[in-house]
N, C-alpha and C positions, 0 to 999 in steps of 0.2 A: 757089432753095436759098440758105441763109445762108452765103455764101462765107467771110466773115471768121470767123464762128462755127465753121465746120468747120476752118479753119486753127488757131484757138485751141485747139479741142478736141483736134486731133491733136498739137499741141505739148505740151499738158498730159499726154496719154497717154504720149508719148515721154519727157518729163521724169520722169514717175512711174515708168516702167520703169527708167530709168537711175539714178535716185537713190533706191534702196531704203534700208530701215532698216539701220543698222550692226549687225553681229552681236555685237561685243564691247562691251558697255555700259561696262565698267570703263575700257577703253582710250579710247573716244570721250569719256567724261567727264573723264578725266585730261588729254586734249588741251585740252578747253574750259577747265579750271582753269588749265593751264599758260599759255594765251593771256591769260586774265584777269590772272594774276599778273604776266606779262611787261609788259602794258600799264600796270599800276598800281604797279610796283615803286619808282618814284621819287616817288610821292605821299607825303604825310605819313603816311597810314595804312600804306602799303607799307613805308616805312622803319621805322616804329614796330614793326611786327610781323615784320620781317625777311623780306620776300617773296623777296629774292635768295637768302637762305639756304634757303628752302623750295624754290626752283627748282633749287638745287644738290643737293637731297636725292635719294636713290635712289627713294623712294616719295613722290611729291609730295602725294598725298591724305592719307596718314598724317601727314606733316610739317605740312601745312596745318591739320589737325584738332588737332594738339598745340599749335601756336603761336598760332592765332587763336581767340579765345573765341566762343561763340555770342552773338548780339545780338538784342535786341528793338528796337522803334522808339525807346523812351525812351533806351536806352543809346547807340544810334547817333546819334540826333539831338543829345542833350546834348553829347556829346564831339566829334562830327565833322560831321554834316550842318548843324548850326547855323552853324558856321564856313564851310561850303561856300557859304552864301548871300552871303558877303562876300569870300571869298578863293579863288583857284584851287588846283588840285592837292591837294585835301584827301583825298578817298577815291577820286577818279578824275581823270585828267588834264584840265586845263582847268576851266572853270566852267560849270555847267548853265545852258542857256538857259531851261529850264522846271523848275517843281516841280509835281508832281501833288498836289492837295489830296484827302486821303482820310481821312474820319472813319469809314469803313466802316459798321458797324452798332452798334458797341459804344462807340466813342470819344466823349468829351464835346466835344473840340475837334478841328479839322482837323489831320491830320498833313501834313507837307510832305515828299514823297518826291522826291528828285532825278531828273530825266529828262534824261539826257545825249544828245548826238548819236549815240553808239554804242548807247545803249539804244533810241533810235528806230529805228536800223538793225536791231536785234534784233526789235523789233515787226514791222517790214516783212518781215523774212526769214521769220518764223513765219507771217505773213499770206500770203505767197507760197506757202509750203508747204501751207497750208490750201487755197488756190485750186487748186494742183496736184493735191491729193487729190480734187478734184471729178471727176477722170477715173475714179474708182472707182464713181461713182454713176449711170452710164449715162444721162446727161442729153442731151437733143437738142442738136444743134449751135446752134440758134437761141437757146438759153439764154445762150450766151456773148456775145451781142450786145445783151442787154437790161440793165435797170437793177437796181442793188442798193441797197436803202434801209437805211441804218445810223442807228438812232435813238440818238444819243449825248447826252451832256450838252452844255451850251452851249460853243461854240468862242470865245465872247467872253471872252477871258482877262483877268485883272487884272494890273497891274504891281505888283511888290513888290521893293524893293531893286533888284537888277540882273537880275531875271528876270521871266518871265511865269508865272502860275499859274492852275490850274483843274483840273477833274477829268480823268483820263487819257483818257477817250473824247473829250473836247473837244480836248485837245492832239493826239491822234492824227488827228482829223478835219481839223485845220489842216495836218497833214503827210501827207495822202493823196498817194501818188506821182502824178506828172503823167499817166502812162499810164492811171491808174484814174479820172481826173477825169470823163471822158465817161460812165462807168457809175455813178458815185457820186451817190446822192440822199440827202438833199434838196439837196445842193450847199452850198458853204461860206457863201454869203450867208444862207440860212435857218438853217444850223447855228450861226451867230453871234448869232442872236436870243436874248437872255439869259432872257427870260420864257418859262417852259415852255408856258403856255396860248397865248401868241402864236405860239410856234414850231410847236405842233401845229396851230393854225389856219392858219398859212401852208402847212404840209405838206398839210393837207386841201384847201386851195384849189388847190395845184399838182398834186395827185395825179392828176387825169385826163390830164395831159400826160405821165405816165410809164408805162412798161410794166415794172412791177416783177416780177422773178422770184424774188428772195430778200430777206428782211428779217432784220436782226440787232439785238438789244437785249435788255434785261431784260424778262421776260415780262409783269409787271404794267403797265409803261409802254407796251410795244408794244400790249398789249391795249386800253389806253385810247385810244391813237392810232388803232387800227383802228376802234374804236367811234365815234370822232369823225368819221372819214372816211365811215363808213356812214351816220351821222346827217346829215351835211352834204349828201351826194349821194343820200340816200333809197334806199339799196341794201338788198337782202336779206342779202348776204354780201359780203366783200371781193373775192371772185372775180368778182362782177359788173363790177367796175372793172378788176381785174388778173387776167384769166383764166389767165395763165401763171405766176402765183405758185406756186412748188413747194417752196421751201426756207425754213425758219426756223432761224436760228442763235441759240440761246438762250445765256444766260450770266448770271453774277452770283448766281443762286439756282437751286435745284432746279426743273426744269420740271414734274415730275409733278403737283404740286398745282394747276397752272394748265391742265393739258391739257383738261379738260372745258369750261371756260369759253372756251378758245381755239377748240375745235372748233366751237362754236356760231356762230362768226363766219366759218366757211369753208363752201364748197360741195363741196370735195374735200380729202382728206388731204394734209398737207405732209410732206416729209422733214424730220425734226427733227435738227439737229446741235447739239452742245453745245460751248461754248468756255470756256477758262479764261484769261481776260484780266483781270489785276489791275493796280493802280497800280504794282506792283513788277515786272511783266513779263507777257508773253504766253507761257504755259507749256504749253498743250495744246489740242487741238481734235479733234473727231470726224473720222476720216480714212477711214471705210468705212461702207457701209450696214449696217443690221441691228443697230446698237448705239448707245447714247448714251455709251459709254466714249470717252475722249479719248486720243489719242496724245501722249505727252510729247515736247516739243521738245528732243531730247537733243543736237543739234549746231547750236544757234543762239546760242551765246555765253553760255549759262547753266550753272552747275554746281549740281547738286542733292544734298542730303543728307536723310536721313529718320530721325526719332526715333520708335520704336514708341510708339503711344498706349496704353500699358498700364503695368504696374508697372516695366518697364525704363526708362521715360522720364518718367513722371508719377506723382504721388501720388494718393491716393483722392479728392482735391478737384479734380483736373485741373491742379495746379500742376507746372511743370517741376522735375525733380529737380536737385540741385546738380551731379551727375555722370551725366547720362543716357547711355544707349547711343545712338551715332550711326552710321548705316549709309550707304554709298554705293550707287549704282544697281545694282552687281553683287552686292549682299548682300541685297536685299529679297525678300519672299515675296508671293505672291498672297493676297488675302483679309485681309491685316493692315492695320489703321489705322495711318497714320504722320502725325506732324506734319511739314510740309514746311519745309525750310531751303533758302534760295537764296543764291547769290553771282552778281552780275550786273554788266554794264558800266554800271550806274547808280552803282556804288560801294556796292552793298549787299553786305556780307560776312558770311557765315554768319548770315543774317537769317531769323528765324522769323516768317513772315508771318501766322500764326494759323489757317491752314487745315489740316484733316486730309484725307488722300487714301488711296485704297485701290487696289492694282493688281488689275486684272481679267484681264489677259493680258500676261505678261512677254515673250513672243515679239514682241508688237506694241508693247511699252512703253505699254500702255493703262491709264488710271486713271479713277476717278470721284472727285469731291469728296465725302467722307463727312461733312463738317461743319466746324465751327470749334472750336478749342480752348476758346474762351470760350462756345460754345454747348453747354455741358455742365451740365445741371441736376442738381446733386448736393448741394443744401443739406441735405437730410435723408436722404442715402444712396440716392436713387432712381436715380442713375447713368444718366440719360437723355441719350444723344448726339443730335446733330441728325438723324442717320440714323433713329433710333428715333422721334423727334418727327415727322419727315416721314411716316414709314410709318404712325404712329398716326393722323395727320390724314387721310391718304389712305384708310385703312380706315374711319374715321368717316364721311367723305364718301360712300363707297360704301354704308355700312350704312344711313344715314339719307336717302340719295338727295338730297343737298344739295351744291351747289358751294361749296367753301371756298377763297377766293382768297388769303387771308393769315391768319397766326396768330402769336400770341405767348403766352408763358407765363412766370410768375415764382412763386417760393415767397415767400409773404407771411405775416406773423405776426399772428394775431388772438387776443386773450384768452390769450396765452401759448402758443398752439399754431399749427403750420404748416399751410397749405393751399396747393394749386396753383391759382393764378388764371389762367385762359385767356381770351384775347380772340380771337374768330374773325371774320374778315372775310367776309361773305356777303351777297348781295342777297336772300336768301330768309328767310322767317320760320321760326325753329326753336324747339323746346321746349328751352330752355337746361338745365333740370334733367335731362331725358332725355339730352341730348347729353353732359352731364358724366358721367352714369352709364355711358353707352356708351363714351366715351373712356377713362374710368378702367379699365373691364374690358379694353378692347383693349390698353392699355399694360401691364396686369398679365399678359396673355397673351404679350406681346412681350418682357417684361423681368422676370426673376425678382427682381432687386434692387429694382425699383419695387414689385413685389408684396409683398416683405418690408417696405419702407418704409411701405406702406399699413396694415400691421398694427401699426406702431410710431409713428414721429414724424409721418408725414404723415396728418393727420386728415380732410382733406376735399379735394374737387375742385370747382371752381366755373367756370362758363362764362358769358361775356358775348358775345353776338353783335351785331355792328354792320356797317353798310355799309362796303365797302372804301374808298369815297370819303371817309368820316369818318376812316379811318386815314391816308389820303394827306394829308388836310388837317392832321392832327396832325403828320405828318412835315414838311410845309411850314412850319408854325408853329414847330416845334422847330429846324429847320435853315435856315429862311428861304429855302428853295428846294425844288423838286420835279422829278421826272423824271430822265432820264439814269441815273446810277449809284446813286441813293438807294434803299436797301433797308430794309425793315421788320425791326427786330431780333427774332429769334424767341425768344431767351432774354433776359429782362430782370432787372435787379436790382429789388428791392422798391420802391425810391424811384421808378424810372422807371415801373414799372407803376402805381403809385398816381397819378402825374402823368397818365398816359394815361387811367386810369379817371376822374379828375377832369375831364379835357378832354371825354371822351365823355359825361359826365353820368350 
């Protein structure tokens, strides 16, 4: 009998029972904001925006929203974070040891997001809550004595000015708690291999020595890693090597488009958990079985605000209004899309990170990521959100019985008229003209605005099908790296799409 595993499982169950969700969302979030303001009141940012005055106010949240403006990356970086690379106490006490490089999927150049010691503590606290929630999943005691494989970006960080920088998953892998070291795979030595192909080769070589029960990472790259392991060791499925593999923690992109191709690599189903871990913070995780919704980390040092992703917050082109309605956690509704705003111990203040979320269960504070504010294709009034795009591709995949692992779309102009150009990543041969017709009809059925656009300014739909490996090669050429957190942009500007089409030939 696994004695240690039984002890760990019992401890998690007790912890889960004693530390339930807070009932008063407004109160717990007010406390989080108060603690953030108290810690940062003597920083340059805190003095400039009168944090002490906010702390003295009767309603801290209302005062905070009146005195501190909303920020995007450009605004925070130019005025504050740029200085924080050279001087201490700018937006958070001290000077960050790390900066996370994040170009996301739409940026042209890497953003530098500060990662402070307090922010790393927040990451760890949310991670520990996620581990504690495993008590809800009825896992065998032996599960808690085996290995967890986290496929991150390289932990081989670069020096820049007075800090180290790299992608957030690489930074986090260097700061794994000591108690987790014996469970964590591939281990810090392999994690620091900078070249993606070499790192995956090293993982494949070491894989027989591990008893992996859980894998975490972005679906497309995890899938490629599993395929490599299967090829190297001539397996039928990954369960031939890791029979106890039972959990996959997805993140970064929607898992649904990858489900079919994932299942082909398995001998038995996995429990799929979703995670919301970004360069700016670890915000949510799946905390109970039977859902892919994620529980918002409401008492882990982060203050959240929400802007309705409709006419109350954005114009018809998806641009933020000058004076949008902004809500706190006690004011949100289920089923409504919101742009997420965060204030964190990294010195992010009222920062719009670019994601839209939707509450699915307010009692559990559960959300799903419904898209990106920039993943909103509306050049000709089609009003296609990322959620609709994902659903359209999923329905197309089912209808033509073809696995589609990646996709991108852009509105491009030819001979004075607009068309939607799609690129579909699939390993199967498809009739591109038929796929375009089917996808067009599916989207018309899903979205009345798209249907109207097809009778007016949107004159055609075109599909180009390519192998996913060609897409990943383009990502590597464009960003000079691959793996880890690199994601394929689903909605492109015309210029980027034309470059992709040229690369693909």
